[in-house]
Structure formats: structure tokens, C-alpha cells
N, C-alpha and C positions, 0 to 999 in steps of 0.2 A: 640888740642893745636896748636896755630898759632904763627908765627913770621913774621917780616917784611923782605922780601928778594927780590932779582932781579930774572929774568927768568933763565931757565936752558935749557939744550939741548932737542931736539925733541925725542920722543920715536922712536924705530926702526920700529915697525909695530903696527898700531892702528886699532882695530875693531870699526866700527861705526854702531849702530843700528838705525832703523827708517830713513834710508837713502832716502826714497821716500817721506817722509813727508815734510811739509813746513819748519820747523826749521831744521830738519835733512838734507835736501838737501842743504840748504844754508850753514850749518856748514860743510858739506862734501866739497862743492865747495871752501869754505874759507881755510880749512885745506889743500886741494889739492894745492891751489894756493900758500900756504906757504911752500910747499915742504914736507908735511907729506906723509909717505907711508901708504896707507889705504886699508882696505877691507870693503866693504859695505854689509849690509844686511837689509832686510825688508820682511814682509809677502806677499807683492805684488811685481811684477817685476817693474823695472823703465820704465818710458815712453821713447820711442826712442829718443836719443839725449840728455837726461837729465843727464846722468851719465858722469862725466869727463872721457876722454879716459885713458885707462890703469888701471883703478880701478876694481879689481875683485868684482863681485856681487854674493852673495849666498842668495837664497830665503829660508826663514826659519820662522817657527812659534815658537816664543820664549816661548810660554806657554807649549811647548813639550820638555821635557828634552833631548830626543834623537836628536832633531833638534839642541838644544843648544850644546850638546856634539860634534856634527859634525862640528859646527862652530869653536869650539875651537881646533878641530883636523886639522884645515887648515894647509896644508904643508908649511913650510917655515923655515928659520933659527931660531932655538929656543935660545933666549938669555939665557946664562948660569945662570943668576941671577933669572930666572923665576921659577925654581923648588922650591916648598915649602921646608922648612927646613926638612931634612930627619928624624929628631927625633920627628917631630910634629905628635901627635896622632889624627887621624881622625876617630878612632874606633866608636865614638858616632855621627858621622856626618850624617849617614843614607842616603847617596846619592848613586846613581847607579854608579857613577864614582869612583869605588873602587881604581883604580890604581893612581888616582890624577896625571895623566900625565902632564908634563909641556907643555905649549902651545907656539906657535910661537909669540903670541901677548904679548907685554909688556905694552900695554895701551888699555883701552876700553872707548868709549864714548857711553853711553846708552841714546838714545833719544826716542826710540820706545814707543808709548803709543797711546791710543785713547784719544785725548785731547778735542775734540768738535764734535758735530754732525751737518751736513749740514741742512739747513732749510727744514722742512717737514719730516726729518728722525728721527726715534726713535730707542732706544736700551735699552733692559732690564738693569736696574741698576746693577743687580747682574753680568751680563755678562761684562758690562763696567768695574766694579770694579775688577773682577777676572782677566780679561785680563791684566790690568796694574800692579796689585800686583804680580801675578804669573810670568809674563814676567820679571819684574824688579828683583825679587828674583832669578830667574833662571840664569839670565845673571850675576848679581853682585856676587852671591855666587860661581858660576862656575868659573868665572874669578879669584876670590881671591883664591879659593882652588887649582887652577892650576897655581898659582904663579904670576899672574899679579899684579904688584906693584902700578899701577896708574889707577884709575877708576874715570870717571866723569859721573854723571847721571843728567838728566834734571828733575827738579821738577817744582813747581808752587807756586805762592803766594796763590793760592787757597787751599793749605795745611792748611792755617790759617783760611779758611772759608770766601770766598770773593764773587766772581761774581756769582757763582751758588747756593749760599745759599738762602733760602727762604727770599724774601724781607721783611725787618723789623725785622728779627730775628738774623742777624749776629751782633756780638759785638766784641769788642777788648779790650785789657788791657788798652790801651792808645795810644796816638799819639805823636811822630812818632813811627813806628814799627821796631823792630830789628829782627834778626834771632831767638831770644829767646822768642818772643811774643807767647802766648798760642795758640795752634792750636785747632780750633773748627769747622772742616768741617762737613757738613751735607750731601753733595751730593756725588755720587760715584766717581767722578773724584778727587775732593779735598781730600776725604778720601783715595783714592788709593795713592795719592802723600804723604799724611801724613804717611801712612804705609810703603811706599818705603823708606822714611827717617829713620823710625824706623828699618827697615830691614838693612839699611846701617850701623846703629849703631851696630847691632848684628854681621854683617859680619866683621866689623872692629875689634870688640872684639875677634871674633873667629880667624881671620887671621891678626895678628898684623903687618905683613910685608906689608900689603896693606893699601894705603891711598885712601879715597873716597871723592871727592868733589861733593856736591849736589848743583846745580845751580837753584835757584828759579827764573823763568821767570814770566812775567805777561803781558797779552794783547799784544802779539807779532805782530808787524806790520812793514810796510816799513819805516815810518818816522813820525815826528810830524804832518805833513800835512794829513797823512792818519789816524792818531790816533784821533785827536780832534773831527772830525765829528761823530765818532762812540762811543766814551767812555761815559759811564753813571756814575751816582753817585755810583751805586753798584760795579763798577770797582775801586772805590776809586781814580778816576781821573788819574790813572797811566798807564804806558805802557813801552815797550822796543822795540828796533829795531832788525830786523833779524841779521844785521851786528854785533850789540853789543852782541847778544847771541853767535854768532859764535866766536867772539873774546874772550868771556868769557871761552868757551871750550878750545881755544888755550892757554889762560893764565893758566888755571887749569892744562893742560897737561904739560906745560913747567915750572911751578913753581918748584924750586929746592927741593931736598929731605927735607931740613930744613924748608921749608915754613909752612908746617903743617903736623900733623900726625893723624892717625885714620880717623874719619869721621867728616867733617866740612860742614856746610850749608852756602851758600853765596847768598845774595840778588842781583839780576841782573835786574836793573830797571833804567829808564831814570831819570836824576837828577831833572827834573821839571815835574809838572802835565800837562795834556793835557785837558784844559777846556777853551772854548771861550764863552762869553756871560754872562748873568746874573746868579744869584745863582740858580734860579729855572730851572729845566730841560726844561720846555717849553720856557724858555727865552734863551736857548743856541743858539749860532750863527749857522746859516745854511751855507752850502757851497754856495759861491756867495755873501753872505752878506758882507757889509763893516765891517772892524775890529772895534770892540767896546770895551765893558767891558772885563776885564780879572781878575776875582776875585782871591784873594789870597787863599792859601790852608787853613789857619785857618778859614776864613769865610765860606768856603765850609764845613769843618768838623763840625763847630758849627751848620750849617743848617741841615746836614744829620745825624750826630751822636751826638745829644745834650746829655749832661750829661757824656760823656766820657772824661777823663782827657786829656788835651792838654798841652804839654810843648811848650808854645808860643816862648820861647827863641830860640828854634831850627830853627824857621823861621825868626828870627830877621834880618839876613843878606840877606835873599832871600825869600820874601813872597810867591813865587811860587814853593818853594822847594817840592820835592816829599814826600809822606807820609811814604814810606819805606826807611830805611837807607841802603845805599850800600857802606858805607865807609870800611867795612870789606873786600869786594872784591877788592876795590881799594888799600887797605893797604897790604893785604896778597898776592893777585894774580897779582897786578899791572894792574888791569882792569880799563878802563874808558869807559863810554857809548859812548862818541863821540871821542874815540881814533883813 
């Protein structure tokens, strides 16, 4: 459930996972600059000089429950509101954390995941999928059971079946796409994000004192200028900046208690597509070429997804408007891509 609200106070102590990754490190830097009190974690140690000064770092494998329990045992002032209601029955929870001790953290930002593979590297699909799904469940479930009220997790538009889907086989309900568009992932990454969202539903039902914001990012890069030379049709012409992702996490953390309850998904994407040149991919503008054609979104959708319903009125005021709707994040969280 969501409502329209302004921002709220910062959490007292926030755990951020995936702190050494591209999105995680930028989010960490942003939150630190905004005055958040943070503890960082990742499966690998940070490179020298990359972690903001004064931020504790704990190396942990989030697929291992014992590592996750140690994270949430981090010493610090335990907010009194963090303890789960004493009458709540965890008898059927089947976790090793039988005491369900309250934790010092009152917020968690879970970004850790295997999101992509460098050129020339491979990874067993089962390993990729299991890492993301198990790590996400361990963090989100443990946080909620130990009384954390405010959880933010990174997801991806690929939960709907996008960039990593077999070319020619991805399909959609229609355009534009909302958070409710049917999810049809085929690849291990997209499927892992789909399942992380379902897990968040389950945890929110189990632990009704916890709210979870899932932020769906897509083709994260520095700016429009770094996006358009790389984006292809299978990316559905869309992108989001690192800064916008970091601000989305901040907005989700500081949204007041009445902003939303339970688990909610939010699209975090740039307001306009990133495509330069003609309709055909071979006609796309190259870096260094003069600025030429800039086709509209509807024309591109007709070319690459013929037969799928298009609500053309959605693009009447802006022909280059993005395919994914992000108005929910703007309305509920107060987020703007270029804020």
C-alpha cells in the first residue's frame, strides 16, 4: 500500500551490502555524503582508497547464514524499536537464529549480487542464480526477523525478461510497462531478481513491522552520453544513472512510515530513451558522428516489437519518453532521475 508523502528522518545505522560493486560503491559514497551512519559489507575487500573514511567494513559471504548472523551482530546502540514484537511466534520459521536477537541496524540496503560477467568470463547459470537468490533471502529475512523496519533491495528490469533473454523470444503485456507488468525472465540473473521480489513479498507477510522497497534499475551507467552508444534494442532503449540509483536508495530510506507498507516495487529509470540514429541498429549513430535522427519511442517499439499493444497516448506529450513508467517512485518516494 502506498501514499503520497514527503521525506522522513535518516535511519540511525544502515547496513549496505555489495559495497565494492559499481552501484553499491556509488550508493555508499552518496549516502555517506548525505550524513548516513553506515556499515559496509561485500564478499571481497574494498580496493585501497575506495571506501569513504570512517565507514566500518566487514567481509562476508551472504550465501552463508553464519556470515549473515555475524553481520547483524555488529556492536552498536540497538534502537529500542528494533526488537520484534515479543508475542510474535517464530516457531515455524526454521532459522538457526533461534533467539532472534535485535540488531544495531535499523535499515538495510541490499545491493550485493552478480549482475553481469566481464567479457570472456563465464559462470554456471545455477551458480549465478543461487548466489543472488540465497544471498538476498538471507539478508532480507534475517534483517526483518531481527527487527529491522526499513529494507531497500536492488532489483532489475530484467526481472521482467529483458536484456539477457534469448533474442526474439522476449515479449511483454504492452507498452508502457508498469511495476505490474508480467515477469517472464529466462536467464539466471533475471530469474534471480524475479525470485528476490517474491521473497520480499513473503518476508513482508511474515514480518508485518518491516517495509521493503525493491528498486528496479536498468542499464546503469554514468550519463546519457555514456548510455546511447552502448544501448541496443534488446535493452528496450532505456537506462539509469549511478547517481539516480543512489538517490533512489536515499529516498526509499527516508520516506516516512506512512509512505508505504509491506513490500513495494519501484521502477528507477531515466525519463527518456537513449537512442541516436535511424531505426535499424546498423543505422545507429556512432561516437564522433554528427547528431542526426532521433527516432521516437513508438516508432522503435513498432520496429522491434510488432504486434504488441502500444498506448500511443502515453507518448503524446513527449515522443522520447521511456518505455518503463517511473511515476510511482516519483509520487511515493519523491525520487527524480535528474534531481
